[in-house]
N, CA, C and O of each residue as an XYZ file, in Angstrom:
408
protein
N     129.703     97.953     97.448
C     129.603     96.641     96.863
C     128.222     96.027     97.179
O     127.693     96.232     98.272
N     127.655     95.295     96.252
C     126.270     94.758     96.347
C     126.280     93.294     96.766
O     125.682     92.439     96.113
N     126.976     93.022     97.877
C     127.146     91.611     98.347
C     125.867     90.939     98.634
O     125.736     89.743     98.371
N     124.872     91.663     99.181
C     123.591     90.944     99.554
C     122.412     91.594     98.880
O     121.267     91.441     99.306
N     122.708     92.335     97.802
C     121.621     93.028     97.047
C     121.179     92.371     95.799
O     121.418     91.183     95.584
N     120.541     93.123     94.980
C     119.952     92.606     93.730
C     120.972     91.965     92.808
O     120.739     90.860     92.319
N     122.099     92.623     92.555
C     123.077     92.120     91.589
C     123.619     90.731     92.101
O     123.819     89.820     91.297
N     123.837     90.593     93.365
C     124.410     89.308     93.887
C     123.324     88.236     93.709
O     123.636     87.115     93.307
N     122.060     88.560     93.998
C     121.021     87.532     93.783
C     120.870     87.148     92.276
O     120.703     85.982     91.918
N     120.938     88.156     91.459
C     120.844     87.845     90.023
C     121.965     86.903     89.552
O     121.724     85.983     88.771
N     123.192     87.146     90.039
C     124.320     86.308     89.701
C     124.136     84.915     90.248
O     124.461     83.942     89.568
N     123.612     84.786     91.487
C     123.461     83.477     92.109
C     122.291     82.689     91.470
O     122.410     81.487     91.231
N     121.177     83.367     91.202
C     120.012     82.610     90.740
C     119.801     82.549     89.258
O     119.055     81.688     88.792
N     120.421     83.422     88.485
C     120.207     83.379     87.025
C     120.561     82.116     86.328
O     119.930     81.768     85.330
N     121.604     81.371     86.838
C     121.818     80.080     86.183
C     120.630     79.102     86.184
O     120.584     78.155     85.399
N     119.692     79.355     87.070
C     118.537     78.486     87.183
C     117.385     79.061     86.296
O     116.308     78.467     86.248
N     117.598     80.183     85.613
C     116.584     80.764     84.824
C     116.953     80.659     83.342
O     118.126     80.506     83.002
N     115.960     80.742     82.472
C     116.198     80.730     81.038
C     116.919     82.014     80.702
O     116.417     83.085     81.045
N     118.109     81.968     80.026
C     118.738     83.152     79.620
C     117.880     84.041     78.776
O     118.020     85.262     78.832
N     117.011     83.483     78.011
C     116.181     84.248     77.116
C     115.131     85.083     77.869
O     114.704     86.126     77.372
N     114.729     84.651     79.013
C     113.707     85.420     79.742
C     114.204     85.993     81.108
O     113.468     86.740     81.753
N     115.415     85.657     81.541
C     115.892     86.130     82.801
C     115.867     87.622     82.978
O     115.416     88.081     84.027
N     116.328     88.432     82.011
C     116.260     89.889     82.212
C     114.839     90.398     82.480
O     114.633     91.245     83.349
N     113.877     89.885     81.739
C     112.513     90.322     81.965
C     111.969     89.870     83.320
O     111.253     90.618     83.985
N     112.310     88.640     83.728
C     111.867     88.110     84.996
C     112.457     88.948     86.160
O     111.751     89.258     87.120
N     113.720     89.298     86.067
C     114.338     90.175     87.127
C     113.670     91.528     87.162
O     113.353     92.056     88.228
N     113.465     92.064     86.020
C     112.806     93.441     85.966
C     111.483     93.372     86.612
O     111.185     94.190     87.482
N     110.670     92.443     86.237
C     109.369     92.257     86.791
C     109.384     91.994     88.341
O     108.572     92.530     89.094
N     110.311     91.180     88.739
C     110.482     90.865     90.201
C     110.739     92.124     90.974
O     110.065     92.402     91.966
N     111.713     92.893     90.526
C     112.139     94.084     91.307
C     111.119     95.240     91.196
O     110.813     95.937     92.164
N     110.614     95.397     89.961
C     109.833     96.657     89.733
C     108.301     96.462     89.870
O     107.627     97.295     90.475
N     107.782     95.414     89.334
C     106.380     95.191     89.324
C     105.924     94.429     90.585
O     104.911     94.774     91.193
N     106.660     93.423     90.954
C     106.219     92.539     92.129
C     106.849     93.011     93.412
O     106.569     92.449     94.470
N     107.673     94.002     93.361
C     108.256     94.656     94.553
C     108.992     93.673     95.461
O     108.993     93.824     96.682
N     109.619     92.664     94.849
C     110.396     91.690     95.590
C     111.646     92.434     96.200
O     112.305     93.245     95.550
N     111.899     92.101     97.442
C     113.093     92.755     98.073
C     114.170     91.742     98.132
O     113.891     90.548     98.240
N     115.455     92.193     98.063
C     116.575     91.276     98.204
C     116.508     90.493     99.534
O     116.874     89.318     99.573
N     116.056     91.121    100.593
C     115.986     90.512    101.935
C     115.109     89.238    101.855
O     115.497     88.170    102.328
N     113.934     89.385    101.250
C     112.995     88.222    101.135
C     113.539     87.129    100.281
O     113.413     85.949    100.609
N     114.145     87.506     99.186
C     114.641     86.520     98.245
C     115.866     85.773     98.807
O     116.026     84.572     98.589
N     116.728     86.512     99.537
C     117.846     85.842    100.254
C     117.249     84.826    101.315
O     117.739     83.707    101.466
N     116.206     85.265    102.010
C     115.620     84.356    103.007
C     115.056     83.121    102.322
O     115.184     82.023    102.862
N     114.444     83.256    101.173
C     113.952     82.112    100.404
C     115.087     81.173    100.014
O     114.980     79.952    100.126
N     116.173     81.779     99.554
C     117.349     81.069     99.159
C     117.885     80.180    100.330
O     118.154     78.989    100.174
N     118.017     80.832    101.478
C     118.475     80.167    102.678
C     117.497     79.056    103.164
O     117.893     77.955    103.545
N     116.220     79.422    103.121
C     115.205     78.481    103.677
C     114.930     77.294    102.711
O     114.766     76.152    103.142
N     114.887     77.587    101.469
C     114.373     76.595    100.480
C     115.345     76.186     99.429
O     115.079     75.253     98.670
N     116.490     76.866     99.354
C     117.555     76.571     98.355
C     117.470     77.526     97.169
O     116.447     78.159     96.908
N     118.582     77.596     96.475
C     118.691     78.520     95.340
C     117.718     78.178     94.184
O     117.148     79.064     93.547
N     117.555     76.887     93.944
C     116.706     76.502     92.841
C     115.255     76.948     93.040
O     114.619     77.478     92.129
N     114.716     76.703     94.343
C     113.311     77.166     94.555
C     113.224     78.719     94.623
O     112.185     79.302     94.315
N     114.308     79.353     95.022
C     114.263     80.830     95.005
C     114.178     81.313     93.604
O     113.439     82.253     93.311
N     114.945     80.671     92.693
C     114.872     81.033     91.268
C     113.545     80.728     90.700
O     113.033     81.503     89.892
N     112.931     79.586     91.098
C     111.611     79.271     90.618
C     110.560     80.318     91.127
O     109.601     80.639     90.425
N     110.769     80.815     92.323
C     109.817     81.849     92.806
C     109.908     83.093     91.895
O     108.886     83.707     91.586
N     111.111     83.457     91.474
C     111.246     84.582     90.552
C     110.573     84.216     89.224
O     109.759     84.986     88.714
N     110.899     83.068     88.671
C     110.299     82.708     87.380
C     108.811     82.505     87.411
O     108.126     82.718     86.411
N     108.287     82.079     88.596
C     106.845     81.873     88.749
C     106.124     83.253     88.983
O     104.894     83.309     88.957
N     106.842     84.280     89.195
C     106.217     85.595     89.379
C     105.660     85.860     90.786
O     104.754     86.677     90.945
N     106.177     85.198     91.771
C     105.679     85.421     93.121
C     106.012     86.909     93.526
O     107.051     87.468     93.175
N     105.071     87.476     94.266
C     105.189     88.809     94.766
C     105.888     88.843     96.141
O     106.047     87.806     96.785
N     106.288     90.002     96.567
C     106.904     90.221     97.829
C     105.941     89.661     98.943
O     106.365     88.989     99.883
N     104.706     89.964     98.782
C     103.723     89.476     99.806
C     103.681     87.942     99.870
O     103.644     87.355    100.951
N     103.688     87.313     98.697
C     103.699     85.823     98.690
C     104.924     85.261     99.263
O     104.861     84.281    100.005
N     106.105     85.856     98.945
C     107.368     85.383     99.515
C     107.310     85.504    101.025
O     107.629     84.545    101.727
N     106.916     86.639    101.535
C     106.838     86.877    102.932
C     105.897     85.943    103.656
O     106.173     85.492    104.768
N     104.705     85.639    102.964
C     103.730     84.747    103.586
C     104.275     83.336    103.765
O     104.070     82.708    104.804
N     104.980     82.840    102.732
C     105.617     81.527    102.849
C     106.619     81.520    104.032
O     106.634     80.596    104.845
N     107.426     82.548    104.097
C     108.401     82.621    105.164
C     107.798     82.695    106.506
O     108.242     82.009    107.427
N     106.803     83.498    106.654
C     106.153     83.658    107.992
C     105.386     82.389    108.417
O     105.353     82.034    109.595
N     104.801     81.749    107.473
C     104.003     80.537    107.737
C     104.977     79.316    107.859
O     104.589     78.251    108.338
N     106.236     79.505    107.417
C     107.206     78.399    107.374
C     106.681     77.232    106.563
O     106.849     76.057    106.887
N     106.036     77.640    105.491
C     105.399     76.686    104.585
C     106.234     76.373    103.416
O     106.661     77.268    102.687
N     106.496     75.046    103.202
C     107.320     74.610    102.074
C     106.570     74.955    100.768
O     105.395     74.625    100.611
N     107.258     75.609     99.864
C     106.624     75.918     98.574
C     106.215     74.734     97.791
O     106.884     73.704     97.880
N     105.139     74.794     97.008
C     104.662     73.741     96.183
C     105.515     73.811     94.898
O     105.272     74.659     94.040
N     106.494     72.934     94.774
C     107.405     72.960     93.657
C     106.673     72.791     92.331
O     107.019     73.487     91.377
N     105.686     71.911     92.214
C     104.973     71.667     91.037
C     104.234     72.916     90.570
O     104.243     73.234     89.381
N     103.594     73.624     91.498
C     102.893     74.845     91.186
C     103.877     75.898     90.697
O     103.594     76.594     89.722
N     104.995     76.026     91.333
C     106.056     76.985     90.895
C     106.548     76.669     89.544
O     106.758     77.580     88.744
N     106.759     75.349     89.218
C     107.209     74.941     87.964
C     106.202     75.311     86.797
O     106.581     75.773     85.720
N     104.912     75.067     87.114
C     103.914     75.332     86.151
C     103.891     76.826     85.869
O     103.869     77.243     84.711
N     103.896     77.619     86.908
C     103.872     79.107     86.728
C     105.102     79.632     86.029
O     105.034     80.543     85.204
N     106.290     79.005     86.395
C     107.537     79.456     85.727
C     107.445     79.097     84.234
O     107.799     79.921     83.391
N     107.003     77.950     83.907
C     106.852     77.575     82.426
C     105.946     78.547     81.719
O     106.245     78.956     80.597
N     104.825     78.940     82.348
C     103.909     79.834     81.713
C     104.555     81.235     81.556
O     104.345     81.891     80.536
N     105.318     81.685     82.530
C     105.930     83.002     82.449
C     107.076     82.977     81.514
O     107.404     84.034     80.975
N     107.740     81.848     81.257
C     108.857     81.771     80.351
C     108.536     81.194     78.993
O     109.432     81.032     78.164
N     107.288     80.882     78.747
C     106.983     80.329     77.462
C     107.404     81.184     76.307
O     107.161     82.391     76.334
N     108.042     80.612     75.259
C     108.214     79.176     74.989
C     109.538     78.670     75.452
O     109.918     77.564     75.069
N     110.292     79.425     76.278
C     111.540     78.947     76.849
C     111.310     78.152     78.087
O     110.360     78.418     78.824
N     112.157     77.173     78.346
C     112.075     76.352     79.529
C     113.011     76.949     80.584
O     114.167     77.267     80.304
N     112.486     77.089     81.790
C     113.290     77.588     82.894
C     114.053     76.384     83.462
O     113.440     75.417     83.914
N     115.384     76.446     83.440
C     116.164     75.277     83.921
C     115.733     74.789     85.269
O     115.735     73.576     85.480
N     115.360     75.643     86.210
C     114.936     75.199     87.523
C     113.627     74.427     87.467
O     113.325     73.654     88.377
N     112.861     74.623     86.429
C     111.620     73.933     86.276
C     111.725     72.526     85.630
O     110.736     71.803     85.506
N     112.907     72.189     85.244
C     113.123     70.880     84.646
C     113.046     69.873     85.777
O     113.448     70.169     86.902
N     112.531     68.678     85.487
C     112.526     67.664     86.510
C     113.907     67.359     87.119
O     114.900     67.238     86.401
N     113.949     67.239     88.447
C     115.169     66.890     89.136
C     115.478     65.449     88.949
O     114.551     64.641     88.890
N     116.727     65.068     88.851
C     117.139     63.696     88.715
C     116.855     62.981     90.048
O     117.055     63.530     91.131
N     116.399     61.788     89.924
C     116.111     60.919     91.132
C     117.427     60.639     91.780
O     118.431     60.372     91.120
N     117.406     60.705     93.105
C     118.581     60.445     93.869
C     118.593     59.066     94.443
O     119.544     58.691     95.129
């Protein structure tokens, strides 16, 4: 069973991605950007599922994910949103939509 692996992450984070570009984003994350499930789970725990999905949509690499985690640096949401929109153009990534004011 893939409880903590790729399939589980895709099920958890895909609702925050555009259905039209999610398969491509996941393929690029795992194959080209060498993202590991361990790093993405750590992002999800540290920054929340929405920012973890934005990291995938923005095209962050394994090295970039690890750097944020080791620096304990809060990701720049606006930068991630911009990169996610560029990677998903012309589709809008749900996680990149403005959050409702609380």
